[in-house]
Jmol script that loads the backbone (N, CA, C; Angstrom):
load data "model"
ATOM      1  N   UNK A   1      84.597  79.875   8.681  1.00  0.00           N
ATOM      2  CA  UNK A   1      84.506  80.260   7.309  1.00  0.00           C
ATOM      3  C   UNK A   1      84.849  81.726   7.117  1.00  0.00           C
ATOM      4  N   UNK A   2      84.856  82.141   5.882  1.00  0.00           N
ATOM      5  CA  UNK A   2      85.232  83.514   5.548  1.00  0.00           C
ATOM      6  C   UNK A   2      84.292  84.541   6.172  1.00  0.00           C
ATOM      7  N   UNK A   3      83.002  84.245   6.201  1.00  0.00           N
ATOM      8  CA  UNK A   3      82.050  85.214   6.748  1.00  0.00           C
ATOM      9  C   UNK A   3      82.351  85.509   8.213  1.00  0.00           C
ATOM     10  N   UNK A   4      82.552  84.475   8.991  1.00  0.00           N
ATOM     11  CA  UNK A   4      82.797  84.652  10.424  1.00  0.00           C
ATOM     12  C   UNK A   4      84.169  85.261  10.676  1.00  0.00           C
ATOM     13  N   UNK A   5      85.186  84.788   9.984  1.00  0.00           N
ATOM     14  CA  UNK A   5      86.554  85.199  10.295  1.00  0.00           C
ATOM     15  C   UNK A   5      87.000  86.483   9.598  1.00  0.00           C
ATOM     16  N   UNK A   6      86.535  86.717   8.373  1.00  0.00           N
ATOM     17  CA  UNK A   6      87.097  87.823   7.601  1.00  0.00           C
ATOM     18  C   UNK A   6      86.077  88.795   7.024  1.00  0.00           C
ATOM     19  N   UNK A   7      84.808  88.484   7.094  1.00  0.00           N
ATOM     20  CA  UNK A   7      83.839  89.274   6.345  1.00  0.00           C
ATOM     21  C   UNK A   7      82.770  89.873   7.253  1.00  0.00           C
ATOM     22  N   UNK A   8      81.682  89.158   7.447  1.00  0.00           N
ATOM     23  CA  UNK A   8      80.513  89.692   8.148  1.00  0.00           C
ATOM     24  C   UNK A   8      80.798  90.129   9.583  1.00  0.00           C
ATOM     25  N   UNK A   9      81.339  89.237  10.386  1.00  0.00           N
ATOM     26  CA  UNK A   9      81.552  89.542  11.807  1.00  0.00           C
ATOM     27  C   UNK A   9      82.507  90.721  11.988  1.00  0.00           C
ATOM     28  N   UNK A  10      83.676  90.712  11.349  1.00  0.00           N
ATOM     29  CA  UNK A  10      84.559  91.868  11.538  1.00  0.00           C
ATOM     30  C   UNK A  10      83.943  93.185  11.061  1.00  0.00           C
ATOM     31  N   UNK A  11      83.345  93.176   9.876  1.00  0.00           N
ATOM     32  CA  UNK A  11      82.803  94.435   9.361  1.00  0.00           C
ATOM     33  C   UNK A  11      81.656  94.935  10.227  1.00  0.00           C
ATOM     34  N   UNK A  12      80.766  94.051  10.666  1.00  0.00           N
ATOM     35  CA  UNK A  12      79.655  94.478  11.518  1.00  0.00           C
ATOM     36  C   UNK A  12      80.150  94.977  12.868  1.00  0.00           C
ATOM     37  N   UNK A  13      81.212  94.388  13.384  1.00  0.00           N
ATOM     38  CA  UNK A  13      81.772  94.834  14.663  1.00  0.00           C
ATOM     39  C   UNK A  13      82.356  96.234  14.546  1.00  0.00           C
ATOM     40  N   UNK A  14      83.093  96.489  13.474  1.00  0.00           N
ATOM     41  CA  UNK A  14      83.656  97.826  13.267  1.00  0.00           C
ATOM     42  C   UNK A  14      82.544  98.848  13.026  1.00  0.00           C
ATOM     43  N   UNK A  15      81.522  98.467  12.281  1.00  0.00           N
ATOM     44  CA  UNK A  15      80.393  99.363  12.025  1.00  0.00           C
ATOM     45  C   UNK A  15      79.673  99.694  13.328  1.00  0.00           C
ATOM     46  N   UNK A  16      79.483  98.706  14.192  1.00  0.00           N
ATOM     47  CA  UNK A  16      78.818  98.942  15.480  1.00  0.00           C
ATOM     48  C   UNK A  16      79.623  99.922  16.328  1.00  0.00           C
ATOM     49  N   UNK A  17      80.931  99.766  16.344  1.00  0.00           N
ATOM     50  CA  UNK A  17      81.779 100.664  17.135  1.00  0.00           C
ATOM     51  C   UNK A  17      81.713 102.095  16.617  1.00  0.00           C
ATOM     52  N   UNK A  18      81.747 102.270  15.311  1.00  0.00           N
ATOM     53  CA  UNK A  18      81.669 103.623  14.768  1.00  0.00           C
ATOM     54  C   UNK A  18      80.264 104.198  14.938  1.00  0.00           C
ATOM     55  N   UNK A  19      79.262 103.327  14.978  1.00  0.00           N
ATOM     56  CA  UNK A  19      77.894 103.779  15.218  1.00  0.00           C
ATOM     57  C   UNK A  19      77.732 104.404  16.590  1.00  0.00           C
ATOM     58  N   UNK A  20      78.417 103.842  17.578  1.00  0.00           N
ATOM     59  CA  UNK A  20      78.370 104.412  18.933  1.00  0.00           C
ATOM     60  C   UNK A  20      78.964 105.813  18.912  1.00  0.00           C
ATOM     61  N   UNK A  21      80.082 105.962  18.243  1.00  0.00           N
ATOM     62  CA  UNK A  21      80.727 107.285  18.141  1.00  0.00           C
ATOM     63  C   UNK A  21      79.773 108.281  17.469  1.00  0.00           C
ATOM     64  N   UNK A  22      79.085 107.861  16.431  1.00  0.00           N
ATOM     65  CA  UNK A  22      78.127 108.736  15.757  1.00  0.00           C
ATOM     66  C   UNK A  22      77.007 109.146  16.701  1.00  0.00           C
ATOM     67  N   UNK A  23      76.492 108.202  17.461  1.00  0.00           N
ATOM     68  CA  UNK A  23      75.419 108.514  18.416  1.00  0.00           C
ATOM     69  C   UNK A  23      75.899 109.471  19.500  1.00  0.00           C
ATOM     70  N   UNK A  24      77.145 109.328  19.932  1.00  0.00           N
ATOM     71  CA  UNK A  24      77.689 110.259  20.921  1.00  0.00           C
ATOM     72  C   UNK A  24      77.726 111.678  20.366  1.00  0.00           C
ATOM     73  N   UNK A  25      78.019 111.815  19.088  1.00  0.00           N
ATOM     74  CA  UNK A  25      78.028 113.134  18.458  1.00  0.00           C
ATOM     75  C   UNK A  25      76.632 113.761  18.484  1.00  0.00           C
ATOM     76  N   UNK A  26      75.611 112.947  18.410  1.00  0.00           N
ATOM     77  CA  UNK A  26      74.223 113.434  18.400  1.00  0.00           C
ATOM     78  C   UNK A  26      73.659 113.632  19.806  1.00  0.00           C
ATOM     79  N   UNK A  27      74.379 113.183  20.815  1.00  0.00           N
ATOM     80  CA  UNK A  27      73.859 113.158  22.187  1.00  0.00           C
ATOM     81  C   UNK A  27      73.485 114.543  22.707  1.00  0.00           C
ATOM     82  N   UNK A  28      74.272 115.567  22.405  1.00  0.00           N
ATOM     83  CA  UNK A  28      73.988 116.910  22.909  1.00  0.00           C
ATOM     84  C   UNK A  28      72.600 117.372  22.474  1.00  0.00           C
ATOM     85  N   UNK A  29      72.237 117.084  21.244  1.00  0.00           N
ATOM     86  CA  UNK A  29      70.917 117.460  20.744  1.00  0.00           C
ATOM     87  C   UNK A  29      69.783 116.728  21.440  1.00  0.00           C
ATOM     88  N   UNK A  30      70.113 115.650  22.143  1.00  0.00           N
ATOM     89  CA  UNK A  30      69.108 114.887  22.881  1.00  0.00           C
ATOM     90  C   UNK A  30      69.143 115.198  24.375  1.00  0.00           C
ATOM     91  N   UNK A  31      69.922 116.215  24.745  1.00  0.00           N
ATOM     92  CA  UNK A  31      69.946 116.638  26.140  1.00  0.00           C
ATOM     93  C   UNK A  31      71.068 116.063  26.979  1.00  0.00           C
ATOM     94  N   UNK A  32      71.999 115.371  26.373  1.00  0.00           N
ATOM     95  CA  UNK A  32      73.130 114.813  27.120  1.00  0.00           C
ATOM     96  C   UNK A  32      74.296 115.794  27.100  1.00  0.00           C
ATOM     97  N   UNK A  33      74.978 115.897  28.217  1.00  0.00           N
ATOM     98  CA  UNK A  33      76.160 116.749  28.308  1.00  0.00           C
ATOM     99  C   UNK A  33      77.395 115.858  28.242  1.00  0.00           C
ATOM    100  N   UNK A  34      77.766 115.496  27.017  1.00  0.00           N
ATOM    101  CA  UNK A  34      78.895 114.595  26.799  1.00  0.00           C
ATOM    102  C   UNK A  34      79.887 115.299  25.877  1.00  0.00           C
ATOM    103  N   UNK A  35      81.141 115.323  26.291  1.00  0.00           N
ATOM    104  CA  UNK A  35      82.184 115.904  25.447  1.00  0.00           C
ATOM    105  C   UNK A  35      82.678 114.830  24.484  1.00  0.00           C
ATOM    106  N   UNK A  36      82.384 114.996  23.210  1.00  0.00           N
ATOM    107  CA  UNK A  36      82.739 113.985  22.211  1.00  0.00           C
ATOM    108  C   UNK A  36      84.244 113.761  22.158  1.00  0.00           C
ATOM    109  N   UNK A  37      85.026 114.786  22.468  1.00  0.00           N
ATOM    110  CA  UNK A  37      86.485 114.636  22.438  1.00  0.00           C
ATOM    111  C   UNK A  37      86.991 113.679  23.510  1.00  0.00           C
ATOM    112  N   UNK A  38      86.180 113.432  24.532  1.00  0.00           N
ATOM    113  CA  UNK A  38      86.565 112.476  25.581  1.00  0.00           C
ATOM    114  C   UNK A  38      86.350 111.030  25.148  1.00  0.00           C
ATOM    115  N   UNK A  39      85.615 110.843  24.076  1.00  0.00           N
ATOM    116  CA  UNK A  39      85.319 109.487  23.588  1.00  0.00           C
ATOM    117  C   UNK A  39      86.423 109.051  22.632  1.00  0.00           C
ATOM    118  N   UNK A  40      87.392 108.359  23.153  1.00  0.00           N
ATOM    119  CA  UNK A  40      88.529 107.897  22.354  1.00  0.00           C
ATOM    120  C   UNK A  40      88.245 106.497  21.810  1.00  0.00           C
ATOM    121  N   UNK A  41      88.660 106.262  20.591  1.00  0.00           N
ATOM    122  CA  UNK A  41      88.495 104.948  19.970  1.00  0.00           C
ATOM    123  C   UNK A  41      89.804 104.184  20.106  1.00  0.00           C
ATOM    124  N   UNK A  42      89.721 102.966  20.604  1.00  0.00           N
ATOM    125  CA  UNK A  42      90.903 102.113  20.733  1.00  0.00           C
ATOM    126  C   UNK A  42      90.800 100.993  19.702  1.00  0.00           C
ATOM    127  N   UNK A  43      91.524 101.138  18.615  1.00  0.00           N
ATOM    128  CA  UNK A  43      91.486 100.101  17.579  1.00  0.00           C
ATOM    129  C   UNK A  43      91.964  98.747  18.089  1.00  0.00           C
ATOM    130  N   UNK A  44      93.002  98.686  18.950  1.00  0.00           N
ATOM    131  CA  UNK A  44      93.383  97.375  19.483  1.00  0.00           C
ATOM    132  C   UNK A  44      92.245  96.706  20.268  1.00  0.00           C
ATOM    133  N   UNK A  45      91.487  97.486  21.039  1.00  0.00           N
ATOM    134  CA  UNK A  45      90.368  96.901  21.791  1.00  0.00           C
ATOM    135  C   UNK A  45      89.248  96.449  20.857  1.00  0.00           C
ATOM    136  N   UNK A  46      88.971  97.247  19.845  1.00  0.00           N
ATOM    137  CA  UNK A  46      87.944  96.857  18.870  1.00  0.00           C
ATOM    138  C   UNK A  46      88.386  95.598  18.136  1.00  0.00           C
ATOM    139  N   UNK A  47      89.639  95.539  17.734  1.00  0.00           N
ATOM    140  CA  UNK A  47      90.161  94.367  17.037  1.00  0.00           C
ATOM    141  C   UNK A  47      90.100  93.129  17.923  1.00  0.00           C
ATOM    142  N   UNK A  48      90.406  93.291  19.208  1.00  0.00           N
ATOM    143  CA  UNK A  48      90.311  92.166  20.143  1.00  0.00           C
ATOM    144  C   UNK A  48      88.868  91.675  20.249  1.00  0.00           C
ATOM    145  N   UNK A  49      87.925  92.608  20.269  1.00  0.00           N
ATOM    146  CA  UNK A  49      86.500  92.241  20.313  1.00  0.00           C
ATOM    147  C   UNK A  49      86.117  91.452  19.062  1.00  0.00           C
ATOM    148  N   UNK A  50      86.599  91.903  17.910  1.00  0.00           N
ATOM    149  CA  UNK A  50      86.322  91.216  16.644  1.00  0.00           C
ATOM    150  C   UNK A  50      86.848  89.786  16.695  1.00  0.00           C
ATOM    151  N   UNK A  51      88.100  89.624  17.133  1.00  0.00           N
ATOM    152  CA  UNK A  51      88.700  88.287  17.207  1.00  0.00           C
ATOM    153  C   UNK A  51      87.940  87.388  18.175  1.00  0.00           C
ATOM    154  N   UNK A  52      87.527  87.946  19.317  1.00  0.00           N
ATOM    155  CA  UNK A  52      86.785  87.167  20.311  1.00  0.00           C
ATOM    156  C   UNK A  52      85.439  86.714  19.757  1.00  0.00           C
ATOM    157  N   UNK A  53      84.721  87.634  19.106  1.00  0.00           N
ATOM    158  CA  UNK A  53      83.427  87.276  18.508  1.00  0.00           C
ATOM    159  C   UNK A  53      83.587  86.221  17.422  1.00  0.00           C
ATOM    160  N   UNK A  54      84.585  86.392  16.570  1.00  0.00           N
ATOM    161  CA  UNK A  54      84.801  85.440  15.476  1.00  0.00           C
ATOM    162  C   UNK A  54      85.152  84.062  16.016  1.00  0.00           C
ATOM    163  N   UNK A  55      86.014  84.014  17.025  1.00  0.00           N
ATOM    164  CA  UNK A  55      86.395  82.723  17.616  1.00  0.00           C
ATOM    165  C   UNK A  55      85.195  82.047  18.262  1.00  0.00           C
ATOM    166  N   UNK A  56      84.386  82.827  18.953  1.00  0.00           N
ATOM    167  CA  UNK A  56      83.198  82.281  19.609  1.00  0.00           C
ATOM    168  C   UNK A  56      82.212  81.725  18.586  1.00  0.00           C
ATOM    169  N   UNK A  57      81.974  82.482  17.519  1.00  0.00           N
ATOM    170  CA  UNK A  57      81.034  82.016  16.502  1.00  0.00           C
ATOM    171  C   UNK A  57      81.580  80.815  15.741  1.00  0.00           C
ATOM    172  N   UNK A  58      82.886  80.788  15.502  1.00  0.00           N
ATOM    173  CA  UNK A  58      83.490  79.627  14.837  1.00  0.00           C
ATOM    174  C   UNK A  58      83.325  78.379  15.687  1.00  0.00           C
ATOM    175  N   UNK A  59      83.558  78.528  16.996  1.00  0.00           N
ATOM    176  CA  UNK A  59      83.402  77.393  17.909  1.00  0.00           C
ATOM    177  C   UNK A  59      81.954  76.921  17.935  1.00  0.00           C
ATOM    178  N   UNK A  60      81.021  77.867  17.917  1.00  0.00           N
ATOM    179  CA  UNK A  60      79.599  77.519  17.927  1.00  0.00           C
ATOM    180  C   UNK A  60      79.218  76.760  16.655  1.00  0.00           C
ATOM    181  N   UNK A  61      79.711  77.220  15.524  1.00  0.00           N
ATOM    182  CA  UNK A  61      79.436  76.532  14.257  1.00  0.00           C
ATOM    183  C   UNK A  61      80.016  75.125  14.292  1.00  0.00           C
ATOM    184  N   UNK A  62      81.242  74.997  14.792  1.00  0.00           N
ATOM    185  CA  UNK A  62      81.871  73.678  14.908  1.00  0.00           C
ATOM    186  C   UNK A  62      81.068  72.744  15.787  1.00  0.00           C
ATOM    187  N   UNK A  63      80.575  73.254  16.912  1.00  0.00           N
ATOM    188  CA  UNK A  63      79.763  72.432  17.818  1.00  0.00           C
ATOM    189  C   UNK A  63      78.484  71.965  17.150  1.00  0.00           C
ATOM    190  N   UNK A  64      77.848  72.870  16.414  1.00  0.00           N
ATOM    191  CA  UNK A  64      76.611  72.501  15.721  1.00  0.00           C
ATOM    192  C   UNK A  64      76.867  71.411  14.685  1.00  0.00           C
ATOM    193  N   UNK A  65      77.964  71.534  13.959  1.00  0.00           N
ATOM    194  CA  UNK A  65      78.292  70.511  12.961  1.00  0.00           C
ATOM    195  C   UNK A  65      78.564  69.166  13.627  1.00  0.00           C
ATOM    196  N   UNK A  66      79.340  69.182  14.709  1.00  0.00           N
ATOM    197  CA  UNK A  66      79.622  67.938  15.435  1.00  0.00           C
ATOM    198  C   UNK A  66      78.335  67.300  15.955  1.00  0.00           C
ATOM    199  N   UNK A  67      77.415  68.122  16.457  1.00  0.00           N
ATOM    200  CA  UNK A  67      76.133  67.611  16.956  1.00  0.00           C
ATOM    201  C   UNK A  67      75.295  66.976  15.850  1.00  0.00           C
ATOM    202  N   UNK A  68      75.547  67.374  14.610  1.00  0.00           N
ATOM    203  CA  UNK A  68      74.825  66.804  13.472  1.00  0.00           C
ATOM    204  C   UNK A  68      75.551  65.602  12.878  1.00  0.00           C
ATOM    205  N   UNK A  69      76.653  65.196  13.521  1.00  0.00           N
ATOM    206  CA  UNK A  69      77.370  64.014  13.071  1.00  0.00           C
ATOM    207  C   UNK A  69      78.444  64.268  12.023  1.00  0.00           C
ATOM    208  N   UNK A  70      78.786  65.529  11.801  1.00  0.00           N
ATOM    209  CA  UNK A  70      79.815  65.860  10.818  1.00  0.00           C
ATOM    210  C   UNK A  70      81.190  65.656  11.448  1.00  0.00           C
ATOM    211  N   UNK A  71      82.082  65.014  10.726  1.00  0.00           N
ATOM    212  CA  UNK A  71      83.462  64.866  11.179  1.00  0.00           C
ATOM    213  C   UNK A  71      84.256  66.069  10.687  1.00  0.00           C
ATOM    214  N   UNK A  72      84.868  66.769  11.619  1.00  0.00           N
ATOM    215  CA  UNK A  72      85.652  67.949  11.270  1.00  0.00           C
ATOM    216  C   UNK A  72      87.130  67.577  11.306  1.00  0.00           C
ATOM    217  N   UNK A  73      87.800  67.843  10.210  1.00  0.00           N
ATOM    218  CA  UNK A  73      89.235  67.589  10.130  1.00  0.00           C
ATOM    219  C   UNK A  73      89.928  68.946  10.110  1.00  0.00           C
ATOM    220  N   UNK A  74      90.601  69.265  11.203  1.00  0.00           N
ATOM    221  CA  UNK A  74      91.281  70.554  11.299  1.00  0.00           C
ATOM    222  C   UNK A  74      92.560  70.567  10.496  1.00  0.00           C
ATOM    223  N   UNK A  75      92.936  71.717  10.041  1.00  0.00           N
ATOM    224  CA  UNK A  75      94.182  71.843   9.307  1.00  0.00           C
ATOM    225  C   UNK A  75      94.164  73.042   8.393  1.00  0.00           C
ATOM    226  N   UNK A  76      95.154  73.091   7.569  1.00  0.00           N
ATOM    227  CA  UNK A  76      95.269  74.191   6.621  1.00  0.00           C
ATOM    228  C   UNK A  76      95.693  73.601   5.282  1.00  0.00           C
ATOM    229  N   UNK A  77      95.101  74.083   4.235  1.00  0.00           N
ATOM    230  CA  UNK A  77      95.424  73.556   2.914  1.00  0.00           C
ATOM    231  C   UNK A  77      96.013  74.617   2.015  1.00  0.00           C
ATOM    232  N   UNK A  78      96.672  74.166   0.997  1.00  0.00           N
ATOM    233  CA  UNK A  78      97.184  75.082  -0.013  1.00  0.00           C
ATOM    234  C   UNK A  78      97.291  74.343  -1.334  1.00  0.00           C
ATOM    235  N   UNK A  79      97.169  75.088  -2.415  1.00  0.00           N
ATOM    236  CA  UNK A  79      97.328  74.507  -3.739  1.00  0.00           C
ATOM    237  C   UNK A  79      98.810  74.550  -4.105  1.00  0.00           C
ATOM    238  N   UNK A  80      99.327  73.425  -4.539  1.00  0.00           N
ATOM    239  CA  UNK A  80     100.737  73.341  -4.930  1.00  0.00           C
ATOM    240  C   UNK A  80     100.792  72.868  -6.376  1.00  0.00           C
ATOM    241  N   UNK A  81     101.526  73.607  -7.193  1.00  0.00           N
ATOM    242  CA  UNK A  81     101.618  73.272  -8.610  1.00  0.00           C
ATOM    243  C   UNK A  81     102.950  73.788  -9.144  1.00  0.00           C
ATOM    244  N   UNK A  82     103.491  73.090 -10.109  1.00  0.00           N
ATOM    245  CA  UNK A  82     104.743  73.526 -10.727  1.00  0.00           C
ATOM    246  C   UNK A  82     104.539  74.740 -11.631  1.00  0.00           C
ATOM    247  N   UNK A  83     103.288  74.975 -12.024  1.00  0.00           N
ATOM    248  CA  UNK A  83     102.981  76.079 -12.921  1.00  0.00           C
ATOM    249  C   UNK A  83     102.360  77.210 -12.106  1.00  0.00           C
ATOM    250  N   UNK A  84     102.950  78.385 -12.173  1.00  0.00           N
ATOM    251  CA  UNK A  84     102.399  79.516 -11.415  1.00  0.00           C
ATOM    252  C   UNK A  84     101.153  80.057 -12.098  1.00  0.00           C
ATOM    253  N   UNK A  85     100.289  80.692 -11.302  1.00  0.00           N
ATOM    254  CA  UNK A  85      99.095  81.333 -11.834  1.00  0.00           C
ATOM    255  C   UNK A  85      98.024  80.380 -12.075  1.00  0.00           C
TER     256      UNK A  85
END
end "model"
wireframe off; spacefill off
backbone 0.3
color backbone group
């Protein structure tokens, strides 16, 4: 669904990654000797993590539905009409 694929999971994953960076900035005040400039953010790696989490949660949701006796029909739909808008 939208929450897993496009909304909650991706946004929370990006927020978690930026939260780590924020905590690293505060580390010196807590007695850590960490150079914040050494902490590089890799958007491709973060994006891969997001996709992996979303796929895993989607599969888990699908399994739960199947276990409850729901028939899942895979595919993609679109609205088709001669009138635009």
